[in-house]
N, C-alpha and C positions, 0 to 999 in steps of 0.2 A: 086352628081350633082343636082342642083336645078331644080324644075319643076314649071311651071306657076300654081299659086294657092296655093303654099306651104305657110304654116303658120310658120314663122321663128321668133326666138328671136334675138333681136339686140339692140344696144345702139345707140339712135339717138342723143346723146350729149346734151349739155345744150340748152334749148329752148330760143328763143328771142320772146318777145311778146306773142302771143297766139299759136305759133306753137307747135306741138307735140315734146316731148323730153324725155330724159332719157331712161331707159330700157322698151321696149314694144314688144309685139308680133306684127308682121306685115305680110301682104299678099304680096307675090311676084307677080307682075302684068306684068312683062317683057314677051314679046312674047317667046314662046318655041323655035322657030328657033334661036333667039338671045341667049337664055340660053344654047342651045346646043353647042355654040361656047365658053362657059365658060368665059363670059365677066368679067372684073374687076369691073364694076359698074352695078347695077341692079335697077329696079324701084319697089318701095314698097308703100303700103297703110297701115299706122299704124292702130292698133286696140286699142280700149279702152273699159274698163268695165263700164265706165260712159255713160249711155244711155241718150242722150239729145233730141232725136227726130228731129235733124236737117235734112233737106231735102238732104243735101250733105253727109249724112251717111247712111249706110246700116246695119241693125241689123242682126247678125248671131248667131244662137243658137249653143251651144256646142253639139257635137256628138262624136261617137267613132272613127271618121276618121280625123276631123279637129284639134284635140288636144287641143281645148279650154276648159277651166275649168268652164266658166260662159258665159252668154250671153254677146256679145261684139258688138261694133259698128265699122265698117270699116270707118275710117275717110278719105273719098275720097278727101275732100278739102285739105288734107295734103299730097297728093301724092308727092313723092320725089325720087331722085336718091341717092343711097348710095353705098359706096365701098363694094364689096362682102365680104371683110375681116371683116366687122362689124357684120356679121351674126354668131351667136354663136351656132346655132343648128336649126333643123327643128322639129316642133311639130306634123305636119300632113298636110292635104291639104283640102281646102274648096270644092273641086270638081268643075266640069265644069259648072253646072247650076248656082251656086253662083258666080263663076268667071265671067260668062257672065253678071250677074247683076252688079257686081262691075265695069266691063269695060263699061257697058252702062251708069252708073252714071258718070264715068270719062269722057265719051264722052259728056255728057250734061254739065258738069262743064267746060270742055275745048272747048266747042262749036265745036265739031267734028261731021260733018254730019253722020247720021246713015244710 
C-alpha cells in the first residue's frame, strides 16, 4: 500500500512541450486517507536530478530513508494525477517534514490559502 511521501518509480509517458515525461522517480502527495482506500489514481510530483533553482521546485538531499541516489528537485509545477498501475515500485519516503514543504509549495502554486 502507498503512503503519502513515498518516492516511487513510474513512467510518465512521452512529454508534450516542457512537461515532465519518461521514467522518473516521483513523490506521492495524495492524502493518506485517500490512499488508504487504494484509489486507482494518485497525485504525484516528479523528481529530477537537474537542479535549476526554480522557485516552484524544492531541492531534496538523498538519505538512507528516501531512496534517492543524488540531490533531486521536486518539480511541484508538474504535479499530476497518474494511474496507480504506472507505479513500478517504491524507493523510500521523504518523511513528514519534507512532505509538508512540498505541500506548502503546491499550495502557493495552486493559490490555496494556508
